[in-house]
C-alpha positions, 0 to 999 in steps of 0.5 A, spaced: 827 451 762 834 453 758 837 457 764 835 451 769 841 449 773 842 442 774 848 440 779 851 433 779 854 432 786 858 425 785 860 421 791 867 419 789 869 414 793 863 410 792 864 410 784 871 408 785 870 402 790 865 400 785 869 401 779 875 397 782 871 391 785 867 391 778 873 389 774 878 386 779 873 380 781 875 376 775 883 377 777 885 382 771 887 389 773 888 393 768 895 397 768 899 402 764 905 399 760 909 402 766 905 398 771 900 403 774 894 400 776 888 404 772 882 399 773 878 403 778 879 410 774 877 407 768 871 404 770 870 411 774 870 414 768 865 410 765 860 411 770 861 418 771 860 420 764 854 415 763 851 419 769 853 426 765 849 423 759 843 421 763 842 427 768 845 432 763 848 437 769 850 444 768 854 443 774 859 438 777 863 437 783 866 431 785 866 430 793 872 425 797 873 422 804 880 426 806 882 420 811 880 415 816 880 420 822 873 424 822 869 427 828 865 421 828 872 416 830 873 421 835 866 420 838 866 412 837 873 409 836 870 403 833 867 407 827 868 404 821 873 400 824 871 393 821 873 395 814 879 392 811 885 396 808 884 397 801 887 393 796 894 394 794 893 396 786 887 401 789 891 405 793 895 409 787 888 410 784 886 415 789 890 420 787 890 418 780 882 419 780 882 426 782 887 428 777 883 425 772 877 429 775 881 435 775 882 434 767 874 434 766 874 441 769 871 438 775 872 441 782 875 436 787 872 437 794 874 434 801 875 437 808 879 433 813 875 431 819 869 430 815 867 425 810 864 426 803 857 425 805 858 431 810 861 435 804 855 433 799 850 434 804 852 441 805 853 443 798 846 440 796 843 444 801 847 450 798 845 449 791 838 448 793 837 454 797 840 458 790 834 454 787 838 449 783 836 442 782 841 437 785 842 430 783 847 426 788 850 420 785 852 414 790 851 407 792 850 409 799 843 409 802 845 413 807 845 419 803 837 418 802 837 423 808 839 429 804 833 428 799 829 434 799 825 439 795 830 440 790 835 435 792 834 428 788 839 422 790 841 417 785 843 410 787 847 406 782 844 399 782 847 393 778 848 393 771 850 399 766 846 405 766 841 402 772 839 408 777 834 408 782 832 416 783 829 418 789 825 425 791 821 425 797 815 422 794 819 416 791 822 415 798 816 415 802 813 410 797 818 405 797 821 405 804 815 408 807 820 413 810 821 421 810 828 423 809 829 425 816 827 418 818 833 415 815 837 417 821 832 415 826 832 408 823 839 408 823 839 410 830 835 404 832 838 399 828 845 401 827 849 400 821 854 394 820 858 397 814 859 403 819 860 399 825 856 402 830 850 398 834 844 402 835 839 398 840 841 391 841 836 386 839 832 391 835 832 390 827 829 394 821 822 390 822 821 393 829 824 399 827 820 401 822 814 399 826 816 404 831 817 409 827 810 408 823 807 409 829 811 414 833 815 418 827 822 418 831 826 417 836 824 422 841 816 420 840 818 413 841 822 415 848 816 419 850 811 413 849 815 408 852 810 406 857 805 404 850 811 399 847 812 392 849 815 390 855 821 387 851 822 393 846 822 398 852 827 393 856 832 393 849 831 401 849 832 402 856 839 398 856 842 402 850 839 409 851 846 412 850 848 408 844 841 409 841 843 417 842 850 416 839 848 411 833 843 417 831 848 422 831 853 418 828 848 417 822 847 424 821 850 427 815 852 434 817 849 439 812 853 445 815 861 444 815 865 449 813 866 447 805 864 451 799 864 450 792 861 457 788 856 454 783 860 459 778 866 455 779 863 448 777 860 449 771 861 443 766 865 445 760 870 440 759 876 442 755 876 436 750 884 437 748 886 436 755 881 430 757 884 426 751 891 428 753 890 425 759 886 419 757 892 418 752 897 418 758 893 413 762 893 409 755 885 409 755 885 408 748 877 407 747 876 413 751 881 417 748 878 415 741 871 418 744 873 425 745 872 428 739 
């Protein structure tokens, strides 16, 4: 098994935002002596290095959103329109965290017009096709749809080193869903976080029951005469939004992004990394770099 390739795909924004709020809730923001906020980056590094120790990848890539405008906002102008602007102290850390990732020797990948999820989905499929084993590190349950034979999704949970690792069997056992049905569920129920509605009046309990019986949205639509009159009326009143919501929920796995596996070998330059940590006054982390 020494030649087994294990790729860790990191959802950068998920880790960075989690790190920011985990440390900022107390009201104290870690800063350098020059006043540069670093709390989110510091927390990101701790989350990142813990995952590397846990999953022992041979290759690592970090994916990022590249602005708020994507093909999804073109399809639906209110997509993610309910989100507040990021905290002022977090904004300078968006570029800073990419510098730190680069100091690890890890590629930063993103593509204008697409979300990090689309880059992750595309790279996960590519590496799995190359017979590598992929672990997607995130806090976003939407990414459960990319679970496949050689693709695991690792959901970060509360507490240090606390992960839920999903393969197809675990997803089916816990949620009663296949990866594809994650998309179908979002089409029916919408997503309050991403601000699209699905079918008005249909919640998760009803959606899960429908999917258990008819498998997917197409199956439900083909059997509308068999569902209750109230559910049929709700679906018929929201057909356009049902199809749009399903499309918005679908992570694209064929976007024009690439990162050759030979270019993301995990082999950090410890001297370079220690210099970066010292620059950011991460004293404890710098001391851990031998």
